[in-house]
N, C-alpha and C positions, 0 to 999 in steps of 0.2 A: 626674815629670820634674825635680823639684827636690830639696830636701833635707829635706822635712818628716818628722816622725815619723808612723808608721803604726799604726793600730789595726785589728784585724780580728776578726771573730767566726767561729770555726771552725764548719764545717757538719757535722763528724763526729758521727754519732749522731742527727742530726735533720734535718728538711727545712726549707728556708727558702722563704717565699712573698713575692714583691715586693709592696709596697703602692702603688707608682706607677711608671709607665713610665720616669720619669727615674732610678729606682734599679735599672735593668736594663741590662746590656750583653750582646749576643749576638755571639759571636766564633767564626768558623770557622777552623780550622787547615788550611792547604793546603801541599802539598809532595810531592816524589817519594817513592817507597817507600824507607824506610831513612833518611830525612832527620832523623828524631827527633821527629816530631809527638807520638806517644803518650807518649814519655819526657818531653817538655816539659809535656804536660797533667798528668802525674803529679807533676812537679816543682812546677808552679804550685799544684796541690791541696795538696801538702805545705807549701809556704810559707804558703798561706792557712789552714792548720790544718784542712783538710778530711779529712786522712788522718793516721794515727798513725805511719806510716813510709813510705818512698818507694814510691809506687804501690799502697799497701794501705789498704783500709778496715778497720773493726774486726773484720769476720768473716774477714779474711785474703785477701779477693779483690782483684783489680786494679780500678781505677776506670774504665779505658778498654777495653783488650782483655781483657774478662772472659769472652767466649764460648769454649767448649771448642774450637770449630773454629778460632778465631784462635790458640789455643795450639798446635794441631796444625800449622797452616800457618805459624806464626811470622810473621804479618803481620796488619794490620787488613784486614777484609773488609767492614765495615759502619760506618755512621755511629754514633758514640757521643756521648751528652750527659753532660757532667760539670759540675754546678753548684758554684760556690764563692762565697765572700763576702769582700769586701775593702773596707775603709773604708765600710761600710754599703751597698755596691753589690753586687747579685747578678750574677755573671758566669756566663753559660751558655757553657761551652767545648764546641765541636762538633769532635770529632776525626774526620777523614775518612781513608779509605784512600788511599794514594798510588799504588797500582797502577792502570794504565789501564783494566783490566777492570771496575773498580768506580766508574767515573766517575758512574754514577747516584747513588751515595751522596754523592759530592762535590757534584753539582748540588743535591741535597736540602739539604746543609749550607749551600750558598750561598744557597738560598731562605730558610732559617730564620734566617740571620745578618744583621747590620747592618754588619759589618766583618770583615776577613780578616787573619790573620797568615800570611805566607808563610815557611815554615820551609825554610832552605837549609843543606845540610851543607857545612862548610868543606873537607871532603875530596872531595866529589863535584861541587860547583858547581851551576849552574842548567841543568836539562834543557829540551828543547823543549816538552814537555807542560806544564811549570810556566809557561813563557812564555805559552802559549796560554790558560791559566786566568787569568793576569794580565790579558791583553787582554780576556777576558770580563768581569772585574771592572771594568776601565777603561771598557768600553762602557756600563755601568750606573752608573758613578760611585761604586762601593763604596770606602770608605776602606780603606787597606791599610798594613801595616807589615811589615818584614822582620826575621826572627830568624835569626842565624847560629849553628849548632850544631856539635858535634864539634870544638870548639877544642882538644881534647886530642890530636887526630891529629898525627902526627909532622910533616907538612908543612902543617899548618893555618896560614893567614895571614889574619887578620881584615881588614887593610887591603886586601890584594889581592882578597879576596872582596867587600868593599864596592865596589871599583872594577868588578868583574864584574857585580854587581847593578845598579850605576848604568847600565852599558851595556845590560844585558838589560831592565831595567824602566823606565829613565828616558826612553826614546824621544827626543823632541826636547829634553828638559829633564833631563839627567842630574844637574844640581844640585838636583833635587827629591828625590834619593835620597842621604841623608847620615846618618852615624852620630850618635847622641846621646851615646854613651859610647865610650871607647877602652879596650881591654883592658889590664890591668896584669899583667905577667909576673913569676912568682917565680923563684927560683934555677934555673939549668939542671939538667936531669937528666943522668945519665951518657951518654945518647945525644945530648946537646946540645940537646934540646928543652926550652924554658922553659915550664912550665905557666902557664895563666891563673889568677890567684888573686883578681883584683878588677877593678873598673872605675873609670874616671875620668870624672866627669860634665862634659861640655863647657860646659853653661850654668851649673851650680851651682859649677863649679871645685872640686868635692869628690871625694875618693878614697873608694871603697866597697870595703872589704876583706872577702872571703868565706872567707879561709883558715881561720878558726876554726869555720866552719859557721854563723856568724851574720853578718849584714851590719853592719859596723863602719865608721862614717864618720870621716874625718880630712882634714887638709889635705894636698895633694900636695907632694912634695918638689921641690927645685930641678931634679932630673933629668927630671921629667915636664913641667915648665912649657913648654919650647920646643915640643914636639910638641903639647901641649894648646892653646897659644895659636894655633898655625897652624890646627889643625882647628876650633877654636872660631870663628875668623874666617870660615872657609868656611861653617860651620853658620849663623852669624848672618846672613850675606849670603843664604843659601838661604831662611831663614825670612822675612827682610824682603822678598825678591823675591815671596813668595806672600802678603804681608800685605794685608789689605783697606784699610789706611791707605796710600794712594798717596804721601803725603809722607814716609813713614818712611825710604825708601831715600835720598831726597835729603838728609834731615837726617843720616843715618848717614854718607853719603859726605862730608858737610860737616864731619865731625869730632864730631858730637854723640854722646854716650854713651847707648845705649839700655839702660834698666834691665832686669834679668833678669825681673821680673814681666811687663813688656810683651812680652818675647820669648816667655816661656812661654805667655802667653795667645794670642799670634799663632800659635805652634806648634800649640797645641791646636785652634784654629779651622781651621788649614790641614790638619791631619790629618783632622779630622772632615769637612771639605769634600772630601776625596779629591784634594788637589792637592800634598800633601807626604807623603813616604813615609820615615819614620825607620827607620834600621837599628840593631838592638840585638844583643847577644850573650847566650847563655844556655847553661847546663850544669846537669845534675842534681846534687842534693846528694850528697856523699860519705856513706858509711855512718855513721850516727849524727848527721849534720848535719841541721839543721832547715830551712835555706834553701839552695837551689841558686843558683849564680852567675847574676845578672841577672834572677832571678824577681821580685824586688821591683820592679825597674825596669819589667818587663813589666806587672805588675799595675797599677802606677801609670799607665803609658801607656794601658792598657785603660780604666781608670776615669775618667781625666781627659781623654784625647785622642780616644778612640773615641766615636762618636755614640750617643745614646740612641735607642730605637725611635721616639720622636716625630719624629726627624729623617729617617726613612726614607720614601721615596715608596712607598706600598703598591701591590701589584698591582691591576689593574682588577677591579671587582666588578660583577656583573650579577644580575638575577633568573635563575632556571633557564630562563626563556623567552628570555633574551638581552637584555632591556631594561637600559640602564645605570642604575646606582644610585650616588648620591653619599652618602658617609659621612664623618664626622669620624673618620678612621682613627686607631687607637691611643688611642681614648678609652674608658676602662673603663665609661663610662655609656652608650655607643652600643649599637646592635644587635650581636649576636654574629656575628663572622666569624673562624673559625679554620680552619687547614688541616692535613691529615695529611701530614707530611713524611717519615714512615717508619712501616712496619708490620712487626711481628715477632710471633713466636709463642713462648710460654713453656709448657713441658710441664705446669706446675702452674696458672698464671694464665689461660692461653689467649692470645687475640690482644691485643697491646698496641700502641696507636697513639701515636706521638710527634706532638704537635701544636704549632704556633705560633699563638698568639692574636694576630690583627691588630687586632681591634676588640671592644669589649664585655668581659664577664667570664664565664669558664666555671666552672661550679660542679659539685661532686660530685652525682651522682644527678639531673642535669638532663636533661630531654627536649630533644633537638636534632634538627634536620633534616640528613640526610646527602645531599649532592648528588654524583652520580657525575661523572667527568671525560670520559666519552665516548670512551675509548681502546679501542673495540671491535676495532680492527685488531690489538690486542695481547692479545686474550683477556680484556679487562676489560669487564664488563657495564655498560651504562648503568643508573643507579639514582637514584631520588629517594624516600627513605624516612625515616620518623621512627624514632628509637631513643632509648632511655634509657641514658646512659653509666653506666659503673660507677665504680669509685673513681678519684680523681685522685692522681697521685704524681709525685715527681721521682726520676729514676733515679740510683743511685750504685753503680757496679759491678753486681753481681747483685741488689742490694737495690732495692726500690721503697718510697720513704718517702712516706707519705700527706700530702696537703695538702687544704685545704677548697675552695680556689678558685684560679684562674689569671687574672690580669688581662691586658689588652691589652699586647702587647710581650713577654710572657714565654713560656716553653716548659715543657711538662710532658707526662706520659704518661697516657693514658686506657685503662682496662681494658675488655675485652669489648664493643667496638664490632664486632658481628658482620658488618656489611655494609660498613663503611668500608674503603677501600683507599688506598694511597699516592697523593696528589694530590687526594683528595676534600676538599670543603668542609663544615665543620660550621657551622650557623647556627641562629638561633632557630626553634623549631617553627612559630610563627605569622608568621615573616618569613624565608622561605627565600631564600638567596643563593648565588651561585656565584663563585668566584675564577678568574681566568684561569690556566690551568696553566702550569708552567714547562717549558722545552724540555728534552726528554730525547733522548739519542742513540738511533738505531735499532739494534736488535740484528741483526747481519749474519752471525753464525756459526751454522750449523744443527747441532743435536744431535738425531739420530734415536734414539729409545729404544723399548724394548719391555719389558713387565713380565717379570720373571725367572720368576715362577711364577703359578699361578692365584690364590693369596691376594694376591699383589702386584697382579695385574690388577684385583682388586676395589677396592683402595685407591688405585690410580694416579690416577684421575680427580680425586679429592678432593685428593690431595697436590699435583698440578700446579696445580689451581685456587688453592690456598693460596699456592703459590710465586709465581704471576704477580700475585696480589693484593698480596703483600708488595713485589714488585720490578717497577716499571713499565718497567725496561730489559730485561725478558724478554718474549718473545712466544710464545704457544702456538698451534700450527697442527696441525689434523687434516687432512692432505693427502688430498683425495678421489681424486686421480689415482694416487698411489703407495701410498695406504692406510697411510701412516706417521704416527706421532705425533712432531712435531718441536718441540723447544724451542729457540727462537732466542736466542742469548746474545751478549755483547759480546766474548768471547775465551775462551781455554782455561781460565784460572783461574776465570772467571765460571761456566763450565760445570761445572768440578770442584766448586765450592761448591754449585751447584744439585743435583748428584747426591748430595753429602754431606748436604745438608739433607733431600732426599727419604728417604735411608736413616736418618739419625739422628733427625730431628725427626718424620717422618711414618711411619716404619717401612716404607718402600717400597723394594724392591731392584729395580733396572732394569738391563737390558743395553743397551749402546750398539751400534748397528748402522750400517752404511754408509748415508749419506744419499743418496737417489736424487732426481734431478731429473725433472720431468714431461716425458718425451719424447712425441712424436707420430709418426704414420705417415701417408704419403700415397703416391699412385700416381705413378710416374715417367712414365707414358704411358697411352694408351688400352688397355683390356682388356675382354674379354667373359667372362661366366660364365653357366652354366646350373645352376639348382638343382632337383634332382628329389627329391621326398620322397613315395615311394609305398610303403605298407605295408598288408598285409592280414592281420588276425589274428582273423578271425571277427567277425561283426556289422559295425558301421560301421568302415571302414578309414580310412586317411589318404592323401590324394591331392592333390598340388600340384606344379606344374612352372612355373618362371618363368625367363625369359632377360633378362639385364641387360647394360648397357654402362656402364663406369666410365671417366671421364676426369678428369685433374687440373684444378684451378682455382687462381686466384691466392691468395696467402697471405691469411688472414683471412676466406675465403669460407665456411668451415664445410662442412656437408653439405647438398647440394642433391638433392632427389628429384624426378624428372620422370616423368610417366606418358605413354607413347606407344603404349599398347596399342590396337589397332584390332580391330574385329569382335567384341568381347566375349570374346576368348581367355581373358582373366582377368576373371571377373565383377567388376562395380564394387565390390561389398561387400568383396572380398578385396584390392583394391589398397592400402588403408590397412594391411592385414595385412602385405603384402610390405614396405611402407615401414617398418613397425615392426620387422620382422625384420632388415632391412639396417642400420637405425640401431642396434639392439641389438648386432649383430655389430661395427659400426664402433666402438662404445664400448669393446668388448672388445679390438679390434685384430685385424689380419689376418696379422701376421708375427711380431712380437716381443712382443705383448701390450700395446702402447701404443695409445691411441685414434687412430682414423683421422679425418683432417680434410682440408678443402680438396679435395673431389672432388664431381663431379656423377654421380649414379647414375640411369640411365635404364632404366625398365622397358619392354622392347620387345615381349615376347610371353610366352605361357604356355599352360597347359592346366589344366582343372578337371574334376571329376567331380560329377555332379548329387547324389550321395549322400555320397561319402567326402571331398569337399573341406571344409575348415573354416578358421577364423581361425588356429588353432594350426599347421595344416599349411602354410599359406602364409607364416607367420612363419618357420618352419623352412626352407622352400624359399628364401626371400629371403636368409637367413643363409648357406645353402649356396652360393648363386649368388655372393655377395660373396667367399666364401673361394676358390671356384674361379677367379674373376677375379684374385684376388691371387696365386694360385699360378702364373699365366701372365704376371704383370707384374713390372716392377722396382718394388720398394717402397723408398721413401726413408725413412730415419729423420730426423725433424725435432727439433732441439734448441732450447730457449728461449734467446734472446739478451737480455741486459740492457743498458740504457743506464747507464753508470757515470760518475760525476763524482768525480775525485780531487783534493782540495785538498792541495797539498804544497809544502814549502819549495823555493825555487828551486835549492838545492844538490842536491836529489834528483830533479829533473824528468827528467833523462836516464835514471837508473836505473829510475824508475817506468814511463816510456814503453817502455823496452826490455823490462821485465817484462810489460807488457800485451801487447806484440807476441808474446812467447813463449807467451802464453795464447790465441793465435789471435784477439787483439783487434784492432780497427780504430780507430785514434786519429782522432777527428773534428775535433779542434782544441784549442787552448789559449787561455787568457785570463788576463792578468795581474791579480792582485788586490792588496789592500793588505797591508802587513806582510811584503813579500818572499816572497809565495806565488803559486803558479800553479794555476789550475783546469784540469785535463786532462779532456776529455770523450771517451769511447770507447764502443764497442759490443763486448761480450765475451760468449762463450757461458757460460751459467750453470754448466755442468758444470766450467768451468775456474776458477771463483772461489768454490768452496765454502769454502775456507780463506783467502780473500783478506784477511779481517779480521786474521788472525794474520800472514800473510806481509807485508802492507803495513806493519804496525807494525814488524816486524823490518827491513824495507827502509829505512824512513824514521826509524828510531830513535824511534818513538813520536810523530812530529810531524805525520803525515799523517792525514787522515780521508777517508772516501768514502761516497757514497750510490749506490743502485742502484734501478732500476725495470724491470719487464718491458717489453720492446719488441715482440717477435714471436717466432714459431718460424721457423726456416729450415733447409734441408737440412744435415745433418751430413756432413763429408767422409767419403768411402768408407772410408779406412783407419781413421778413428776409429770409425765405425759397426761395421766388422768386428771391431775390438779389443773394443768394448763387447759385441757378440754373443758373442764367445769367452769373455769374462769371465762373462757370464750362463750360458753353457753349462757352464763349469767349476764355477761355484758351485752349479748345480743337479744 
């Protein structure tokens, strides 16, 4: 943040292990897709000497988007860790995907980091999803800074974008969002656009020219001074207003000159406390250049302004039984507490777990206890097991560079933890502990799949189990009603990645089939049925006759069976057989193959034979009686209805409510919430919201989210039921 000379130790070709939490910075990069996060990570790695040329390690691979799938999709789809070293500080850069479908990777990055860099494109601005992440960080007090990229765009305007950021992120205090440097423009190009070639430091009053590919400091010229002094005054006032020294503002307004050292120290404290949010500019290095514009300034901000892991409030820790446990968090000498923030598979190494160590020291070949996270509703099994970890390493592109240990506050990768899943806790074998999990969004887009062939069917179960172990934002469902295997995802891109990983990583080819909702059937009125099962084929025959009456019951009643036989027409030992038969038929359905519910079935009469009657015969007669009753009655199709809560910006409330009505939804009410948002509560048939996760995102430009839960089954409108029956008939 000043004008000091910098020294750095390049990490290329070797792994670095921090020796104390104060020498670690964990920083997550946040921003919408295309804002330049990955490019910025690679530029920082180049400036820090961690790579030999832009974005490349010595084996020629990229340091961030190194996965083949990311190359094919031309975007980040997973959390990547890139460690670099600057001024003796190890910086763990966590590059997150910007696309909304991969918000689970973003949440993992936020969990692992102690500060956030919000990357904003000068050509695209601030989108609603980025504002929502900012609010999440604000809620937990995470320190933040803003980096403006794409300054080379024809209409890029750093000053205007800074103003937009102040409005979007400043809330009640836009003066807490101010630039530390102003861009220096070179000679205009033929199209009239003047490229940014350097920066002017507002506190140091120094000019830093990057035109040569190296950062060169000099004194600003007379032309830059008026603009510099005006912005400098605003910055000083912003820093002083957040100073812990309450007398500083009074002294400054009284005409006292505040020395730069005091201002820098106050700035660093305000940034670390999460009350001041500096704005910087950055651009990748040109071909052959060693330093990208603004990268030195960013590394300086990270090492001097962002907090150490010691300053972070750690998540709650308990024993596996739930008893609270007090620890000196981020103490390398304490009991081990580490968390798996990401799980991936390597075709050669096997499972690789990225972990953040919150307490103690993790050592290679150490026996640890793995505590499961209890997310059984998403297909993740509970587990409390002991395992011996494999090698420890720090990732760098496709490389895994071995380290002997990882101290509290640092991140690293662990090989071959066969049971550990994302969100699990690693602790000492003789002192098992569990960390409170972080919040993950519910996957609400269903993807019904079938194995493409018999060999794929044999491998499908294992492949799906590995997928959900790696990604807690996926949920695996084996639907007992529709007999479908359903993978619940966050969106279409998320689903595409899941299918690609099944194919390329686990060798499983699947077919996507239409997702079916679990419909039910019920009687629309009273009906009677007679089941006659009489056969004679030599020896003992089969003889059973029963007469039943069926009547509808209120929703949620299930199946009631009533015995009103008099005079022993049906022997007592066969009455349970009739009940078993009608219940079995009800489970299969009586009209369209959906389970029958909410009826009372009354056994009124019947006949038996002293020799040929049997349990099996009366089961069959009961089923036949129910089918005959159904043939004479009106059968209603019942569809599941979900309670839906949509949290949406006020600007989109009308559009969302109109869309819900178009889905046969009933809006129950609205509730105003903070941040200019409204919570809409509605009941909507589940058959109408299969793709709502995708449609709502489009409708609200990615700013809305929703939750759903099953409410009840209710009769489907006749025209919808007829259309559904016709679709089934055509398909069959």
